[in-house]
Structure formats: C-alpha cells, structure tokens
mmCIF entry with sequence, helices, sheets and N, C-alpha, C, O atoms, coordinates in Angstrom:
data_MODEL
# 
_entry.id   MODEL 
# 
_entity.id                         1 
_entity.type                       polymer 
_entity.pdbx_number_of_molecules   1 
# 
_entity_poly.entity_id                      1 
_entity_poly.type                           'polypeptide(L)' 
_entity_poly.nstd_linkage                   no 
_entity_poly.nstd_monomer                   no 
_entity_poly.pdbx_seq_one_letter_code       MSPKIYPCSKDRETVYLKSIISNSNIIISDYTIYNDFVREPKDFEKKSERYFF 
_entity_poly.pdbx_seq_one_letter_code_can   MSPKIYPCSKDRETVYLKSIISNSNIIISDYTIYNDFVREPKDFEKKSERYFF 
_entity_poly.pdbx_strand_id                 A 
# 
loop_
_entity_poly_seq.entity_id 
_entity_poly_seq.num 
_entity_poly_seq.mon_id 
_entity_poly_seq.hetero 
1 1  MET n 
1 2  SER n 
1 3  PRO n 
1 4  LYS n 
1 5  ILE n 
1 6  TYR n 
1 7  PRO n 
1 8  CYS n 
1 9  SER n 
1 10 LYS n 
1 11 ASP n 
1 12 ARG n 
1 13 GLU n 
1 14 THR n 
1 15 VAL n 
1 16 TYR n 
1 17 LEU n 
1 18 LYS n 
1 19 SER n 
1 20 ILE n 
1 21 ILE n 
1 22 SER n 
1 23 ASN n 
1 24 SER n 
1 25 ASN n 
1 26 ILE n 
1 27 ILE n 
1 28 ILE n 
1 29 SER n 
1 30 ASP n 
1 31 TYR n 
1 32 THR n 
1 33 ILE n 
1 34 TYR n 
1 35 ASN n 
1 36 ASP n 
1 37 PHE n 
1 38 VAL n 
1 39 ARG n 
1 40 GLU n 
1 41 PRO n 
1 42 LYS n 
1 43 ASP n 
1 44 PHE n 
1 45 GLU n 
1 46 LYS n 
1 47 LYS n 
1 48 SER n 
1 49 GLU n 
1 50 ARG n 
1 51 TYR n 
1 52 PHE n 
1 53 PHE n 
# 
_struct_asym.id          A 
_struct_asym.entity_id   1 
# 
loop_
_struct_conf.conf_type_id 
_struct_conf.id 
_struct_conf.pdbx_PDB_helix_id 
_struct_conf.beg_label_comp_id 
_struct_conf.beg_label_asym_id 
_struct_conf.beg_label_seq_id 
_struct_conf.pdbx_beg_PDB_ins_code 
_struct_conf.end_label_comp_id 
_struct_conf.end_label_asym_id 
_struct_conf.end_label_seq_id 
_struct_conf.pdbx_end_PDB_ins_code 
_struct_conf.beg_auth_comp_id 
_struct_conf.beg_auth_asym_id 
_struct_conf.beg_auth_seq_id 
_struct_conf.end_auth_comp_id 
_struct_conf.end_auth_asym_id 
_struct_conf.end_auth_seq_id 
_struct_conf.pdbx_PDB_helix_class 
_struct_conf.details 
_struct_conf.pdbx_PDB_helix_length 
HELX_P HELX_P1 AA1 LEU A 17 ? ILE A 20 ? LEU A 17 ILE A 20 1 ? 4 
HELX_P HELX_P2 AA2 PRO A 41 ? ASP A 43 ? PRO A 41 ASP A 43 5 ? 3 
HELX_P HELX_P3 AA3 PHE A 44 ? LYS A 47 ? PHE A 44 LYS A 47 1 ? 4 
HELX_P HELX_P4 AA4 GLU A 49 ? TYR A 51 ? GLU A 49 TYR A 51 5 ? 3 
# 
_struct_conf_type.id          HELX_P 
_struct_conf_type.criteria    ? 
_struct_conf_type.reference   ? 
# 
_struct_sheet.id               AA1 
_struct_sheet.type             ? 
_struct_sheet.number_strands   2 
_struct_sheet.details          ? 
# 
_struct_sheet_order.sheet_id     AA1 
_struct_sheet_order.range_id_1   1 
_struct_sheet_order.range_id_2   2 
_struct_sheet_order.offset       ? 
_struct_sheet_order.sense        anti-parallel 
# 
loop_
_struct_sheet_range.sheet_id 
_struct_sheet_range.id 
_struct_sheet_range.beg_label_comp_id 
_struct_sheet_range.beg_label_asym_id 
_struct_sheet_range.beg_label_seq_id 
_struct_sheet_range.pdbx_beg_PDB_ins_code 
_struct_sheet_range.end_label_comp_id 
_struct_sheet_range.end_label_asym_id 
_struct_sheet_range.end_label_seq_id 
_struct_sheet_range.pdbx_end_PDB_ins_code 
_struct_sheet_range.beg_auth_comp_id 
_struct_sheet_range.beg_auth_asym_id 
_struct_sheet_range.beg_auth_seq_id 
_struct_sheet_range.end_auth_comp_id 
_struct_sheet_range.end_auth_asym_id 
_struct_sheet_range.end_auth_seq_id 
AA1 1 THR A 14 ? TYR A 16 ? THR A 14 TYR A 16 
AA1 2 ILE A 33 ? ASN A 35 ? ILE A 33 ASN A 35 
# 
loop_
_atom_site.group_PDB 
_atom_site.id 
_atom_site.type_symbol 
_atom_site.label_atom_id 
_atom_site.label_alt_id 
_atom_site.label_comp_id 
_atom_site.label_asym_id 
_atom_site.label_entity_id 
_atom_site.label_seq_id 
_atom_site.pdbx_PDB_ins_code 
_atom_site.Cartn_x 
_atom_site.Cartn_y 
_atom_site.Cartn_z 
_atom_site.occupancy 
_atom_site.B_iso_or_equiv 
_atom_site.pdbx_formal_charge 
_atom_site.auth_seq_id 
_atom_site.auth_comp_id 
_atom_site.auth_asym_id 
_atom_site.auth_atom_id 
_atom_site.pdbx_PDB_model_num 
ATOM 1   N N  . MET A 1 1  ? 0.838   -1.180 0.000  1.00 0.00 ? 1  MET A N  1 
ATOM 2   C CA . MET A 1 1  ? 0.000   0.000  0.000  1.00 0.00 ? 1  MET A CA 1 
ATOM 3   C C  . MET A 1 1  ? 0.886   1.247  0.000  1.00 0.00 ? 1  MET A C  1 
ATOM 4   O O  . MET A 1 1  ? 1.839   1.326  0.775  1.00 0.00 ? 1  MET A O  1 
ATOM 5   N N  . SER A 1 2  ? 0.587   2.198  -0.842 1.00 0.00 ? 2  SER A N  1 
ATOM 6   C CA . SER A 1 2  ? 1.377   3.418  -0.904 1.00 0.00 ? 2  SER A CA 1 
ATOM 7   C C  . SER A 1 2  ? 1.005   4.350  0.254  1.00 0.00 ? 2  SER A C  1 
ATOM 8   O O  . SER A 1 2  ? -0.129  4.334  0.734  1.00 0.00 ? 2  SER A O  1 
ATOM 9   N N  . PRO A 1 3  ? 1.964   5.153  0.692  1.00 0.00 ? 3  PRO A N  1 
ATOM 10  C CA . PRO A 1 3  ? 1.679   6.064  1.807  1.00 0.00 ? 3  PRO A CA 1 
ATOM 11  C C  . PRO A 1 3  ? 0.669   7.130  1.425  1.00 0.00 ? 3  PRO A C  1 
ATOM 12  O O  . PRO A 1 3  ? 0.585   7.539  0.267  1.00 0.00 ? 3  PRO A O  1 
ATOM 13  N N  . LYS A 1 4  ? -0.075  7.563  2.385  1.00 0.00 ? 4  LYS A N  1 
ATOM 14  C CA . LYS A 1 4  ? -1.059  8.611  2.151  1.00 0.00 ? 4  LYS A CA 1 
ATOM 15  C C  . LYS A 1 4  ? -0.316  9.938  1.982  1.00 0.00 ? 4  LYS A C  1 
ATOM 16  O O  . LYS A 1 4  ? 0.506   10.301 2.824  1.00 0.00 ? 4  LYS A O  1 
ATOM 17  N N  . ILE A 1 5  ? -0.601  10.652 0.909  1.00 0.00 ? 5  ILE A N  1 
ATOM 18  C CA . ILE A 1 5  ? 0.084   11.915 0.625  1.00 0.00 ? 5  ILE A CA 1 
ATOM 19  C C  . ILE A 1 5  ? -0.712  13.102 1.155  1.00 0.00 ? 5  ILE A C  1 
ATOM 20  O O  . ILE A 1 5  ? -0.144  14.015 1.754  1.00 0.00 ? 5  ILE A O  1 
ATOM 21  N N  . TYR A 1 6  ? -2.003  13.091 0.940  1.00 0.00 ? 6  TYR A N  1 
ATOM 22  C CA . TYR A 1 6  ? -2.843  14.224 1.315  1.00 0.00 ? 6  TYR A CA 1 
ATOM 23  C C  . TYR A 1 6  ? -3.629  13.927 2.599  1.00 0.00 ? 6  TYR A C  1 
ATOM 24  O O  . TYR A 1 6  ? -4.317  12.909 2.671  1.00 0.00 ? 6  TYR A O  1 
ATOM 25  N N  . PRO A 1 7  ? -3.538  14.802 3.615  1.00 0.00 ? 7  PRO A N  1 
ATOM 26  C CA . PRO A 1 7  ? -4.286  14.591 4.860  1.00 0.00 ? 7  PRO A CA 1 
ATOM 27  C C  . PRO A 1 7  ? -5.803  14.709 4.662  1.00 0.00 ? 7  PRO A C  1 
ATOM 28  O O  . PRO A 1 7  ? -6.577  14.008 5.314  1.00 0.00 ? 7  PRO A O  1 
ATOM 29  N N  . CYS A 1 8  ? -6.211  15.589 3.768  1.00 0.00 ? 8  CYS A N  1 
ATOM 30  C CA . CYS A 1 8  ? -7.637  15.800 3.490  1.00 0.00 ? 8  CYS A CA 1 
ATOM 31  C C  . CYS A 1 8  ? -7.889  15.498 2.014  1.00 0.00 ? 8  CYS A C  1 
ATOM 32  O O  . CYS A 1 8  ? -7.142  15.962 1.153  1.00 0.00 ? 8  CYS A O  1 
ATOM 33  N N  . SER A 1 9  ? -8.899  14.751 1.725  1.00 0.00 ? 9  SER A N  1 
ATOM 34  C CA . SER A 1 9  ? -9.116  14.277 0.358  1.00 0.00 ? 9  SER A CA 1 
ATOM 35  C C  . SER A 1 9  ? -9.315  15.379 -0.678 1.00 0.00 ? 9  SER A C  1 
ATOM 36  O O  . SER A 1 9  ? -8.921  15.202 -1.831 1.00 0.00 ? 9  SER A O  1 
ATOM 37  N N  . LYS A 1 10 ? -9.906  16.498 -0.311 1.00 0.00 ? 10 LYS A N  1 
ATOM 38  C CA . LYS A 1 10 ? -10.159 17.556 -1.294 1.00 0.00 ? 10 LYS A CA 1 
ATOM 39  C C  . LYS A 1 10 ? -9.124  18.670 -1.264 1.00 0.00 ? 10 LYS A C  1 
ATOM 40  O O  . LYS A 1 10 ? -9.194  19.599 -2.068 1.00 0.00 ? 10 LYS A O  1 
ATOM 41  N N  . ASP A 1 11 ? -8.193  18.593 -0.374 1.00 0.00 ? 11 ASP A N  1 
ATOM 42  C CA . ASP A 1 11 ? -7.162  19.621 -0.238 1.00 0.00 ? 11 ASP A CA 1 
ATOM 43  C C  . ASP A 1 11 ? -5.881  19.147 -0.912 1.00 0.00 ? 11 ASP A C  1 
ATOM 44  O O  . ASP A 1 11 ? -5.213  18.246 -0.405 1.00 0.00 ? 11 ASP A O  1 
ATOM 45  N N  . ARG A 1 12 ? -5.535  19.737 -2.035 1.00 0.00 ? 12 ARG A N  1 
ATOM 46  C CA . ARG A 1 12 ? -4.323  19.369 -2.768 1.00 0.00 ? 12 ARG A CA 1 
ATOM 47  C C  . ARG A 1 12 ? -3.178  20.343 -2.514 1.00 0.00 ? 12 ARG A C  1 
ATOM 48  O O  . ARG A 1 12 ? -2.154  20.295 -3.196 1.00 0.00 ? 12 ARG A O  1 
ATOM 49  N N  . GLU A 1 13 ? -3.351  21.223 -1.536 1.00 0.00 ? 13 GLU A N  1 
ATOM 50  C CA . GLU A 1 13 ? -2.312  22.186 -1.177 1.00 0.00 ? 13 GLU A CA 1 
ATOM 51  C C  . GLU A 1 13 ? -1.515  21.739 0.043  1.00 0.00 ? 13 GLU A C  1 
ATOM 52  O O  . GLU A 1 13 ? -0.476  22.323 0.352  1.00 0.00 ? 13 GLU A O  1 
ATOM 53  N N  . THR A 1 14 ? -1.988  20.721 0.729  1.00 0.00 ? 14 THR A N  1 
ATOM 54  C CA . THR A 1 14 ? -1.340  20.237 1.944  1.00 0.00 ? 14 THR A CA 1 
ATOM 55  C C  . THR A 1 14 ? -0.944  18.776 1.759  1.00 0.00 ? 14 THR A C  1 
ATOM 56  O O  . THR A 1 14 ? -1.727  17.965 1.265  1.00 0.00 ? 14 THR A O  1 
ATOM 57  N N  . VAL A 1 15 ? 0.283   18.453 2.162  1.00 0.00 ? 15 VAL A N  1 
ATOM 58  C CA . VAL A 1 15 ? 0.785   17.081 2.020  1.00 0.00 ? 15 VAL A CA 1 
ATOM 59  C C  . VAL A 1 15 ? 1.466   16.629 3.308  1.00 0.00 ? 15 VAL A C  1 
ATOM 60  O O  . VAL A 1 15 ? 1.924   17.448 4.104  1.00 0.00 ? 15 VAL A O  1 
ATOM 61  N N  . TYR A 1 16 ? 1.525   15.308 3.500  1.00 0.00 ? 16 TYR A N  1 
ATOM 62  C CA . TYR A 1 16 ? 2.367   14.729 4.544  1.00 0.00 ? 16 TYR A CA 1 
ATOM 63  C C  . TYR A 1 16 ? 3.788   14.694 3.982  1.00 0.00 ? 16 TYR A C  1 
ATOM 64  O O  . TYR A 1 16 ? 4.029   14.074 2.946  1.00 0.00 ? 16 TYR A O  1 
ATOM 65  N N  . LEU A 1 17 ? 4.713   15.346 4.649  1.00 0.00 ? 17 LEU A N  1 
ATOM 66  C CA . LEU A 1 17 ? 6.084   15.387 4.140  1.00 0.00 ? 17 LEU A CA 1 
ATOM 67  C C  . LEU A 1 17 ? 6.747   14.015 4.119  1.00 0.00 ? 17 LEU A C  1 
ATOM 68  O O  . LEU A 1 17 ? 7.525   13.718 3.213  1.00 0.00 ? 17 LEU A O  1 
ATOM 69  N N  . LYS A 1 18 ? 6.451   13.191 5.093  1.00 0.00 ? 18 LYS A N  1 
ATOM 70  C CA . LYS A 1 18 ? 7.059   11.853 5.164  1.00 0.00 ? 18 LYS A CA 1 
ATOM 71  C C  . LYS A 1 18 ? 6.793   11.041 3.890  1.00 0.00 ? 18 LYS A C  1 
ATOM 72  O O  . LYS A 1 18 ? 7.601   10.195 3.507  1.00 0.00 ? 18 LYS A O  1 
ATOM 73  N N  . SER A 1 19 ? 5.672   11.299 3.248  1.00 0.00 ? 19 SER A N  1 
ATOM 74  C CA . SER A 1 19 ? 5.293   10.553 2.038  1.00 0.00 ? 19 SER A CA 1 
ATOM 75  C C  . SER A 1 19 ? 5.981   11.045 0.774  1.00 0.00 ? 19 SER A C  1 
ATOM 76  O O  . SER A 1 19 ? 6.034   10.323 -0.222 1.00 0.00 ? 19 SER A O  1 
ATOM 77  N N  . ILE A 1 20 ? 6.504   12.259 0.802  1.00 0.00 ? 20 ILE A N  1 
ATOM 78  C CA . ILE A 1 20 ? 7.077   12.806 -0.429 1.00 0.00 ? 20 ILE A CA 1 
ATOM 79  C C  . ILE A 1 20 ? 8.584   13.017 -0.380 1.00 0.00 ? 20 ILE A C  1 
ATOM 80  O O  . ILE A 1 20 ? 9.192   13.308 -1.410 1.00 0.00 ? 20 ILE A O  1 
ATOM 81  N N  . ILE A 1 21 ? 9.201   12.878 0.793  1.00 0.00 ? 21 ILE A N  1 
ATOM 82  C CA . ILE A 1 21 ? 10.638  13.096 0.946  1.00 0.00 ? 21 ILE A CA 1 
ATOM 83  C C  . ILE A 1 21 ? 11.402  11.806 0.640  1.00 0.00 ? 21 ILE A C  1 
ATOM 84  O O  . ILE A 1 21 ? 11.056  10.733 1.134  1.00 0.00 ? 21 ILE A O  1 
ATOM 85  N N  . SER A 1 22 ? 12.431  11.929 -0.170 1.00 0.00 ? 22 SER A N  1 
ATOM 86  C CA . SER A 1 22 ? 13.241  10.755 -0.504 1.00 0.00 ? 22 SER A CA 1 
ATOM 87  C C  . SER A 1 22 ? 14.671  10.862 0.047  1.00 0.00 ? 22 SER A C  1 
ATOM 88  O O  . SER A 1 22 ? 15.369  9.852  0.134  1.00 0.00 ? 22 SER A O  1 
ATOM 89  N N  . ASN A 1 23 ? 15.105  12.047 0.411  1.00 0.00 ? 23 ASN A N  1 
ATOM 90  C CA . ASN A 1 23 ? 16.456  12.271 0.911  1.00 0.00 ? 23 ASN A CA 1 
ATOM 91  C C  . ASN A 1 23 ? 16.565  11.806 2.358  1.00 0.00 ? 23 ASN A C  1 
ATOM 92  O O  . ASN A 1 23 ? 15.793  12.243 3.211  1.00 0.00 ? 23 ASN A O  1 
ATOM 93  N N  . SER A 1 24 ? 17.505  10.934 2.633  1.00 0.00 ? 24 SER A N  1 
ATOM 94  C CA . SER A 1 24 ? 17.674  10.404 3.994  1.00 0.00 ? 24 SER A CA 1 
ATOM 95  C C  . SER A 1 24 ? 18.270  11.417 4.966  1.00 0.00 ? 24 SER A C  1 
ATOM 96  O O  . SER A 1 24 ? 18.246  11.190 6.176  1.00 0.00 ? 24 SER A O  1 
ATOM 97  N N  . ASN A 1 25 ? 18.799  12.519 4.470  1.00 0.00 ? 25 ASN A N  1 
ATOM 98  C CA . ASN A 1 25 ? 19.317  13.579 5.338  1.00 0.00 ? 25 ASN A CA 1 
ATOM 99  C C  . ASN A 1 25 ? 18.207  14.411 5.959  1.00 0.00 ? 25 ASN A C  1 
ATOM 100 O O  . ASN A 1 25 ? 18.451  15.165 6.901  1.00 0.00 ? 25 ASN A O  1 
ATOM 101 N N  . ILE A 1 26 ? 17.024  14.286 5.456  1.00 0.00 ? 26 ILE A N  1 
ATOM 102 C CA . ILE A 1 26 ? 15.884  15.037 5.967  1.00 0.00 ? 26 ILE A CA 1 
ATOM 103 C C  . ILE A 1 26 ? 15.091  14.119 6.895  1.00 0.00 ? 26 ILE A C  1 
ATOM 104 O O  . ILE A 1 26 ? 14.565  13.094 6.461  1.00 0.00 ? 26 ILE A O  1 
ATOM 105 N N  . ILE A 1 27 ? 15.010  14.481 8.150  1.00 0.00 ? 27 ILE A N  1 
ATOM 106 C CA . ILE A 1 27 ? 14.306  13.675 9.141  1.00 0.00 ? 27 ILE A CA 1 
ATOM 107 C C  . ILE A 1 27 ? 12.991  14.364 9.497  1.00 0.00 ? 27 ILE A C  1 
ATOM 108 O O  . ILE A 1 27 ? 12.970  15.516 9.931  1.00 0.00 ? 27 ILE A O  1 
ATOM 109 N N  . ILE A 1 28 ? 11.914  13.641 9.305  1.00 0.00 ? 28 ILE A N  1 
ATOM 110 C CA . ILE A 1 28 ? 10.578  14.198 9.497  1.00 0.00 ? 28 ILE A CA 1 
ATOM 111 C C  . ILE A 1 28 ? 9.727   13.169 10.229 1.00 0.00 ? 28 ILE A C  1 
ATOM 112 O O  . ILE A 1 28 ? 9.842   11.967 9.986  1.00 0.00 ? 28 ILE A O  1 
ATOM 113 N N  . SER A 1 29 ? 8.881   13.646 11.116 1.00 0.00 ? 29 SER A N  1 
ATOM 114 C CA . SER A 1 29 ? 7.979   12.726 11.814 1.00 0.00 ? 29 SER A CA 1 
ATOM 115 C C  . SER A 1 29 ? 6.849   12.278 10.886 1.00 0.00 ? 29 SER A C  1 
ATOM 116 O O  . SER A 1 29 ? 6.670   12.838 9.804  1.00 0.00 ? 29 SER A O  1 
ATOM 117 N N  . ASP A 1 30 ? 6.109   11.293 11.302 1.00 0.00 ? 30 ASP A N  1 
ATOM 118 C CA . ASP A 1 30 ? 5.067   10.697 10.457 1.00 0.00 ? 30 ASP A CA 1 
ATOM 119 C C  . ASP A 1 30 ? 3.932   11.651 10.102 1.00 0.00 ? 30 ASP A C  1 
ATOM 120 O O  . ASP A 1 30 ? 3.333   11.529 9.033  1.00 0.00 ? 30 ASP A O  1 
ATOM 121 N N  . TYR A 1 31 ? 3.637   12.578 10.966 1.00 0.00 ? 31 TYR A N  1 
ATOM 122 C CA . TYR A 1 31 ? 2.468   13.430 10.746 1.00 0.00 ? 31 TYR A CA 1 
ATOM 123 C C  . TYR A 1 31 ? 2.805   14.894 10.479 1.00 0.00 ? 31 TYR A C  1 
ATOM 124 O O  . TYR A 1 31 ? 1.957   15.767 10.666 1.00 0.00 ? 31 TYR A O  1 
ATOM 125 N N  . THR A 1 32 ? 4.018   15.167 10.048 1.00 0.00 ? 32 THR A N  1 
ATOM 126 C CA . THR A 1 32 ? 4.390   16.536 9.698  1.00 0.00 ? 32 THR A CA 1 
ATOM 127 C C  . THR A 1 32 ? 3.747   16.885 8.362  1.00 0.00 ? 32 THR A C  1 
ATOM 128 O O  . THR A 1 32 ? 3.865   16.144 7.386  1.00 0.00 ? 32 THR A O  1 
ATOM 129 N N  . ILE A 1 33 ? 3.070   18.018 8.337  1.00 0.00 ? 33 ILE A N  1 
ATOM 130 C CA . ILE A 1 33 ? 2.408   18.428 7.102  1.00 0.00 ? 33 ILE A CA 1 
ATOM 131 C C  . ILE A 1 33 ? 3.022   19.719 6.581  1.00 0.00 ? 33 ILE A C  1 
ATOM 132 O O  . ILE A 1 33 ? 3.644   20.479 7.324  1.00 0.00 ? 33 ILE A O  1 
ATOM 133 N N  . TYR A 1 34 ? 2.835   19.944 5.304  1.00 0.00 ? 34 TYR A N  1 
ATOM 134 C CA . TYR A 1 34 ? 3.353   21.133 4.641  1.00 0.00 ? 34 TYR A CA 1 
ATOM 135 C C  . TYR A 1 34 ? 2.272   21.645 3.711  1.00 0.00 ? 34 TYR A C  1 
ATOM 136 O O  . TYR A 1 34 ? 1.628   20.872 3.002  1.00 0.00 ? 34 TYR A O  1 
ATOM 137 N N  . ASN A 1 35 ? 2.077   22.967 3.719  1.00 0.00 ? 35 ASN A N  1 
ATOM 138 C CA . ASN A 1 35 ? 1.072   23.581 2.857  1.00 0.00 ? 35 ASN A CA 1 
ATOM 139 C C  . ASN A 1 35 ? 1.745   24.612 1.977  1.00 0.00 ? 35 ASN A C  1 
ATOM 140 O O  . ASN A 1 35 ? 2.555   25.415 2.441  1.00 0.00 ? 35 ASN A O  1 
ATOM 141 N N  . ASP A 1 36 ? 1.399   24.581 0.696  1.00 0.00 ? 36 ASP A N  1 
ATOM 142 C CA . ASP A 1 36 ? 1.885   25.574 -0.255 1.00 0.00 ? 36 ASP A CA 1 
ATOM 143 C C  . ASP A 1 36 ? 0.744   25.876 -1.214 1.00 0.00 ? 36 ASP A C  1 
ATOM 144 O O  . ASP A 1 36 ? 0.446   25.078 -2.103 1.00 0.00 ? 36 ASP A O  1 
ATOM 145 N N  . PHE A 1 37 ? 0.117   27.009 -1.035 1.00 0.00 ? 37 PHE A N  1 
ATOM 146 C CA . PHE A 1 37 ? -1.034  27.343 -1.871 1.00 0.00 ? 37 PHE A CA 1 
ATOM 147 C C  . PHE A 1 37 ? -0.641  28.078 -3.143 1.00 0.00 ? 37 PHE A C  1 
ATOM 148 O O  . PHE A 1 37 ? -1.500  28.374 -3.974 1.00 0.00 ? 37 PHE A O  1 
ATOM 149 N N  . VAL A 1 38 ? 0.661   28.380 -3.313 1.00 0.00 ? 38 VAL A N  1 
ATOM 150 C CA . VAL A 1 38 ? 1.122   29.069 -4.517 1.00 0.00 ? 38 VAL A CA 1 
ATOM 151 C C  . VAL A 1 38 ? 1.704   28.072 -5.526 1.00 0.00 ? 38 VAL A C  1 
ATOM 152 O O  . VAL A 1 38 ? 1.432   28.165 -6.722 1.00 0.00 ? 38 VAL A O  1 
ATOM 153 N N  . ARG A 1 39 ? 2.500   27.126 -5.042 1.00 0.00 ? 39 ARG A N  1 
ATOM 154 C CA . ARG A 1 39 ? 3.164   26.143 -5.914 1.00 0.00 ? 39 ARG A CA 1 
ATOM 155 C C  . ARG A 1 39 ? 2.746   24.728 -5.523 1.00 0.00 ? 39 ARG A C  1 
ATOM 156 O O  . ARG A 1 39 ? 1.976   24.526 -4.585 1.00 0.00 ? 39 ARG A O  1 
ATOM 157 N N  . GLU A 1 40 ? 3.253   23.794 -6.237 1.00 0.00 ? 40 GLU A N  1 
ATOM 158 C CA . GLU A 1 40 ? 2.974   22.376 -5.968 1.00 0.00 ? 40 GLU A CA 1 
ATOM 159 C C  . GLU A 1 40 ? 3.644   21.955 -4.655 1.00 0.00 ? 40 GLU A C  1 
ATOM 160 O O  . GLU A 1 40 ? 4.868   22.032 -4.557 1.00 0.00 ? 40 GLU A O  1 
ATOM 161 N N  . PRO A 1 41 ? 2.895   21.517 -3.652 1.00 0.00 ? 41 PRO A N  1 
ATOM 162 C CA . PRO A 1 41 ? 3.506   21.145 -2.373 1.00 0.00 ? 41 PRO A CA 1 
ATOM 163 C C  . PRO A 1 41 ? 4.409   19.909 -2.453 1.00 0.00 ? 41 PRO A C  1 
ATOM 164 O O  . PRO A 1 41 ? 5.272   19.721 -1.595 1.00 0.00 ? 41 PRO A O  1 
ATOM 165 N N  . LYS A 1 42 ? 4.223   19.080 -3.455 1.00 0.00 ? 42 LYS A N  1 
ATOM 166 C CA . LYS A 1 42 ? 5.071   17.898 -3.600 1.00 0.00 ? 42 LYS A CA 1 
ATOM 167 C C  . LYS A 1 42 ? 6.516   18.267 -3.963 1.00 0.00 ? 42 LYS A C  1 
ATOM 168 O O  . LYS A 1 42 ? 7.407   17.421 -3.887 1.00 0.00 ? 42 LYS A O  1 
ATOM 169 N N  . ASP A 1 43 ? 6.748   19.511 -4.352 1.00 0.00 ? 43 ASP A N  1 
ATOM 170 C CA . ASP A 1 43 ? 8.095   19.974 -4.704 1.00 0.00 ? 43 ASP A CA 1 
ATOM 171 C C  . ASP A 1 43 ? 8.861   20.529 -3.508 1.00 0.00 ? 43 ASP A C  1 
ATOM 172 O O  . ASP A 1 43 ? 9.866   21.217 -3.690 1.00 0.00 ? 43 ASP A O  1 
ATOM 173 N N  . PHE A 1 44 ? 8.418   20.250 -2.318 1.00 0.00 ? 44 PHE A N  1 
ATOM 174 C CA . PHE A 1 44 ? 9.058   20.755 -1.102 1.00 0.00 ? 44 PHE A CA 1 
ATOM 175 C C  . PHE A 1 44 ? 10.548  20.432 -1.073 1.00 0.00 ? 44 PHE A C  1 
ATOM 176 O O  . PHE A 1 44 ? 11.363  21.314 -0.802 1.00 0.00 ? 44 PHE A O  1 
ATOM 177 N N  . GLU A 1 45 ? 10.904  19.227 -1.339 1.00 0.00 ? 45 GLU A N  1 
ATOM 178 C CA . GLU A 1 45 ? 12.307  18.798 -1.275 1.00 0.00 ? 45 GLU A CA 1 
ATOM 179 C C  . GLU A 1 45 ? 13.164  19.559 -2.287 1.00 0.00 ? 45 GLU A C  1 
ATOM 180 O O  . GLU A 1 45 ? 14.269  19.992 -1.960 1.00 0.00 ? 45 GLU A O  1 
ATOM 181 N N  . LYS A 1 46 ? 12.681  19.717 -3.464 1.00 0.00 ? 46 LYS A N  1 
ATOM 182 C CA . LYS A 1 46 ? 13.401  20.430 -4.515 1.00 0.00 ? 46 LYS A CA 1 
ATOM 183 C C  . LYS A 1 46 ? 13.566  21.908 -4.145 1.00 0.00 ? 46 LYS A C  1 
ATOM 184 O O  . LYS A 1 46 ? 14.637  22.480 -4.348 1.00 0.00 ? 46 LYS A O  1 
ATOM 185 N N  . LYS A 1 47 ? 12.515  22.527 -3.605 1.00 0.00 ? 47 LYS A N  1 
ATOM 186 C CA . LYS A 1 47 ? 12.569  23.946 -3.242 1.00 0.00 ? 47 LYS A CA 1 
ATOM 187 C C  . LYS A 1 47 ? 13.430  24.197 -2.014 1.00 0.00 ? 47 LYS A C  1 
ATOM 188 O O  . LYS A 1 47 ? 13.976  25.290 -1.862 1.00 0.00 ? 47 LYS A O  1 
ATOM 189 N N  . SER A 1 48 ? 13.565  23.215 -1.139 1.00 0.00 ? 48 SER A N  1 
ATOM 190 C CA . SER A 1 48 ? 14.291  23.396 0.122  1.00 0.00 ? 48 SER A CA 1 
ATOM 191 C C  . SER A 1 48 ? 15.664  22.756 0.106  1.00 0.00 ? 48 SER A C  1 
ATOM 192 O O  . SER A 1 48 ? 16.323  22.698 1.144  1.00 0.00 ? 48 SER A O  1 
ATOM 193 N N  . GLU A 1 49 ? 16.098  22.293 -0.997 1.00 0.00 ? 49 GLU A N  1 
ATOM 194 C CA . GLU A 1 49 ? 17.340  21.556 -1.133 1.00 0.00 ? 49 GLU A CA 1 
ATOM 195 C C  . GLU A 1 49 ? 18.555  22.264 -0.509 1.00 0.00 ? 49 GLU A C  1 
ATOM 196 O O  . GLU A 1 49 ? 19.375  21.621 0.146  1.00 0.00 ? 49 GLU A O  1 
ATOM 197 N N  . ARG A 1 50 ? 18.665  23.534 -0.703 1.00 0.00 ? 50 ARG A N  1 
ATOM 198 C CA . ARG A 1 50 ? 19.850  24.263 -0.207 1.00 0.00 ? 50 ARG A CA 1 
ATOM 199 C C  . ARG A 1 50 ? 19.957  24.273 1.316  1.00 0.00 ? 50 ARG A C  1 
ATOM 200 O O  . ARG A 1 50 ? 21.046  24.493 1.844  1.00 0.00 ? 50 ARG A O  1 
ATOM 201 N N  . TYR A 1 51 ? 18.879  24.044 2.023  1.00 0.00 ? 51 TYR A N  1 
ATOM 202 C CA . TYR A 1 51 ? 18.901  24.077 3.475  1.00 0.00 ? 51 TYR A CA 1 
ATOM 203 C C  . TYR A 1 51 ? 19.343  22.753 4.099  1.00 0.00 ? 51 TYR A C  1 
ATOM 204 O O  . TYR A 1 51 ? 19.672  22.714 5.285  1.00 0.00 ? 51 TYR A O  1 
ATOM 205 N N  . PHE A 1 52 ? 19.355  21.689 3.335  1.00 0.00 ? 52 PHE A N  1 
ATOM 206 C CA . PHE A 1 52 ? 19.642  20.372 3.887  1.00 0.00 ? 52 PHE A CA 1 
ATOM 207 C C  . PHE A 1 52 ? 21.048  19.851 3.589  1.00 0.00 ? 52 PHE A C  1 
ATOM 208 O O  . PHE A 1 52 ? 21.396  18.742 3.995  1.00 0.00 ? 52 PHE A O  1 
ATOM 209 N N  . PHE A 1 53 ? 21.844  20.634 2.894  1.00 0.00 ? 53 PHE A N  1 
ATOM 210 C CA . PHE A 1 53 ? 23.180  20.152 2.540  1.00 0.00 ? 53 PHE A CA 1 
ATOM 211 C C  . PHE A 1 53 ? 24.256  21.098 3.002  1.00 0.00 ? 53 PHE A C  1 
ATOM 212 O O  . PHE A 1 53 ? 25.440  20.840 2.784  1.00 0.00 ? 53 PHE A O  1 
# 
C-alpha cells in the first residue's frame, strides 16, 4: 500500500512530508504536514534543497 500523501481528500495544497521526501538527510515525523497554496507542495524537497546540505 502506498503512503497517504494528502491529509484531506479535497485539499491538494497540503501534504504529509514523510510521504514525499526521498532524501535520507531530511528527518521528518510521520504526521508533519506542509502547505503551499502558490506552488505544488510535492516539490518541497526540490525547493528546500539548499537548506539540507
């Protein structure tokens, strides 16, 4: 079963970060959420890359 990405079924601006992060240097709890109403929230890792290295 794939991890749940969206906490609310009709809200596509909020995501569970644990489900979309692939970099092992980024440590996130299971229920940490991220909201981005301007851009695609699934791009969090790409947009925040400079802060994790």
